[in-house]
Backbone bond lengths (Angstrom), bond angles and torsions (degrees), N, CA, C in turn:
res aa  C-N    CA-C-N  psi(-1)  N-CA   C-N-CA  omega(-1)  CA-C   N-CA-C  phi
1 X - - - 1.442 - - 1.568 111.09 -
2 X 1.250 117.48 130.93 1.457 121.72 179.21 1.530 108.22 -91.20
3 X 1.322 114.73 128.45 1.417 120.92 175.36 1.536 111.24 -97.82
4 X 1.271 120.97 133.97 1.454 124.60 178.44 1.479 109.63 -118.36
5 X 1.342 115.80 80.47 1.461 121.55 -176.96 1.506 111.58 -76.80
6 X 1.361 114.26 143.89 1.454 123.07 178.41 1.501 111.87 -130.00
7 X 1.338 114.86 136.25 1.478 118.44 178.28 1.513 109.40 -105.90
8 X 1.302 118.17 132.67 1.465 122.20 176.62 1.562 105.93 -110.45
9 X 1.353 116.06 125.38 1.409 121.07 179.44 1.567 109.33 -150.00
10 X 1.327 114.67 164.92 1.449 119.37 -179.00 1.438 113.86 -164.33
11 X 1.328 115.82 175.14 1.444 122.71 179.56 1.494 111.69 177.16
12 X 1.321 116.78 175.60 1.471 122.50 179.61 1.517 109.85 -82.46
13 X 1.302 113.53 130.19 1.528 120.45 -178.65 1.535 107.85 -89.58
14 X 1.354 114.26 149.92 1.486 120.76 173.48 1.508 109.96 -70.32
15 X 1.314 116.92 -36.76 1.401 119.69 -172.94 1.547 109.38 -150.42
16 X 1.316 119.82 130.12 1.469 121.53 -173.89 1.577 111.23 -66.34
17 X 1.269 121.29 -15.18 1.432 122.85 178.15 1.521 113.71 -79.84
18 X 1.377 117.55 -15.19 1.419 120.99 -173.81 1.553 108.42 -137.66
19 X 1.285 116.83 144.85 1.485 120.16 175.90 1.475 112.85 -87.43
20 X 1.348 115.35 67.39 1.469 123.97 177.53 1.473 107.72 -118.71
21 X 1.355 116.44 120.03 1.461 119.94 -174.32 1.588 110.82 -78.83
22 X 1.339 113.94 146.11 1.419 120.62 -177.38 1.548 110.12 -68.79
23 X 1.346 115.66 -41.39 1.416 121.38 179.82 1.530 109.44 -144.66
24 X 1.318 116.14 105.81 1.529 119.79 -174.46 1.558 108.56 -68.91
25 X 1.326 119.03 -26.75 1.427 120.42 178.55 1.523 112.41 -65.35
26 X 1.331 115.88 -23.87 1.478 124.04 -175.70 1.555 112.61 -95.12
27 X 1.357 118.54 5.91 1.460 120.04 178.11 1.486 112.14 -54.82
28 X 1.276 113.79 138.79 1.474 121.30 176.99 1.563 110.24 -98.90
29 X 1.322 115.52 106.99 1.455 121.41 179.41 1.576 105.40 -87.32
30 X 1.254 116.92 110.43 1.458 122.66 -178.94 1.526 108.65 -73.15
31 X 1.370 115.66 -48.34 1.438 119.18 177.99 1.482 113.45 156.94
32 X 1.322 116.99 176.49 1.478 124.33 177.36 1.579 104.67 -106.73
33 X 1.293 113.24 136.96 1.479 119.74 -177.12 1.461 110.67 -130.36
34 X 1.406 115.55 146.92 1.444 122.80 -170.85 1.497 114.93 -76.99
35 X 1.364 118.20 -11.24 1.471 117.95 -178.96 1.568 105.56 -151.93
36 X 1.315 112.94 164.61 1.470 118.88 -178.14 1.557 110.87 -65.63
37 X 1.381 117.55 -39.18 1.440 117.89 -178.20 1.524 115.54 -60.82
38 X 1.289 117.80 -42.93 1.534 120.53 173.62 1.496 110.53 -67.05
39 X 1.318 119.14 -37.57 1.473 119.24 177.95 1.425 112.41 -63.63
40 X 1.293 113.88 -41.09 1.583 121.43 179.88 1.520 108.84 -62.51
41 X 1.317 118.49 -44.93 1.416 122.45 179.77 1.534 110.97 -60.13
42 X 1.354 115.93 -41.85 1.447 118.87 -178.69 1.520 110.68 -71.82
43 X 1.315 117.05 -37.08 1.533 123.38 174.43 1.492 110.33 -60.12
44 X 1.337 115.95 -48.40 1.484 118.92 -179.49 1.546 113.73 -62.89
45 X 1.325 115.25 -40.68 1.460 117.75 179.64 1.534 107.64 -63.26
46 X 1.292 120.70 -44.37 1.451 121.20 -176.01 1.571 111.29 -69.92
47 X 1.302 115.68 -37.49 1.461 122.06 175.27 1.563 110.94 -60.60
48 X 1.301 114.84 -45.44 1.459 117.40 179.68 1.511 111.07 -71.20
49 X 1.318 118.25 -33.11 1.480 122.30 -177.37 1.612 106.73 -66.79
50 X 1.261 116.60 -34.56 1.536 120.20 -178.47 1.472 116.99 -103.94
51 X 1.314 116.14 22.94 1.447 124.11 -171.96 1.566 108.55 -61.48
52 X 1.297 117.15 -30.85 1.503 118.84 -179.19 1.564 114.23 -68.82
53 X 1.319 116.33 -18.18 1.474 121.17 -179.16 1.555 104.20 -102.87
54 X 1.406 114.01 106.23 1.469 119.39 -179.02 1.505 114.42 -64.54
55 X 1.326 115.42 -25.74 1.462 119.76 -178.55 1.535 115.10 -83.92
56 X 1.336 116.71 -10.90 1.478 121.80 -177.83 1.515 109.54 -81.60
57 X 1.357 115.54 128.16 1.379 121.73 179.11 1.538 112.58 -132.28
58 X 1.321 119.65 139.62 1.470 124.45 177.14 1.546 106.72 -115.03
59 X 1.325 114.82 152.27 1.478 122.65 -174.37 1.495 108.25 -138.56
60 X 1.337 113.10 153.63 1.551 121.51 170.52 1.498 104.52 -110.84
61 X 1.373 115.58 121.59 1.476 118.08 171.98 1.496 108.52 -103.44
62 X 1.303 116.36 133.51 1.487 123.08 179.93 1.505 106.92 -82.14
63 X 1.247 123.35 86.86 1.438 124.15 -178.20 1.503 111.30 -59.71
64 X 1.303 119.85 -36.17 1.466 122.16 -178.80 1.523 112.40 -62.87
65 X 1.333 118.97 -19.00 1.453 123.09 179.66 1.519 110.79 -83.06
66 X 1.327 117.68 -16.46 1.482 120.24 -170.50 1.537 109.73 -80.79
67 X 1.279 119.02 -17.88 1.452 121.86 -173.89 1.552 110.62 -136.29
68 X 1.276 112.47 128.69 1.555 117.96 175.43 1.532 105.29 -101.19
69 X 1.283 118.41 110.43 1.433 121.67 -176.40 1.521 112.98 -64.94
70 X 1.333 115.59 -22.31 1.495 120.84 178.68 1.543 112.67 -78.45
71 X 1.327 116.81 -19.36 1.499 121.17 -177.42 1.530 110.05 -78.85
72 X 1.323 117.40 147.08 1.441 121.51 177.73 1.538 108.72 -66.11
73 X 1.306 117.43 145.39 1.428 121.17 -177.82 1.512 112.32 -72.02
74 X 1.342 118.81 146.86 1.423 121.55 179.84 1.488 109.16 -77.19
75 X 1.383 120.58 162.86 1.427 126.97 178.77 1.553 111.82 -55.30
76 X 1.337 117.10 -35.26 1.431 122.58 -179.94 1.491 112.17 -65.69
77 X 1.386 115.26 -41.01 1.461 118.43 -179.36 1.519 110.26 -68.12
78 X 1.283 119.33 -23.10 1.454 122.59 -175.48 1.561 111.30 -81.34
79 X 1.315 114.86 -11.24 1.480 119.50 178.56 1.515 113.85 -64.86
80 X 1.338 114.49 -36.35 1.461 122.28 -174.31 1.471 115.06 -66.25
């Protein structure tokens, strides 16, 4: 079975024209979700909750795209 994990996170941006966070230490990690639909619902809820702050942005990261299980591990991954 293929898992398609999604991370929902957000924070306040320095500038609306770029995706650079004002304070990385203050990022809000909403959670990791098993499918896009549940990640989208969580993203939408947080975006609506923070609608009064124009600099606040939430994102969905497709964790399953970050790693190809078929590819050989890098030397850094082998350190663990």
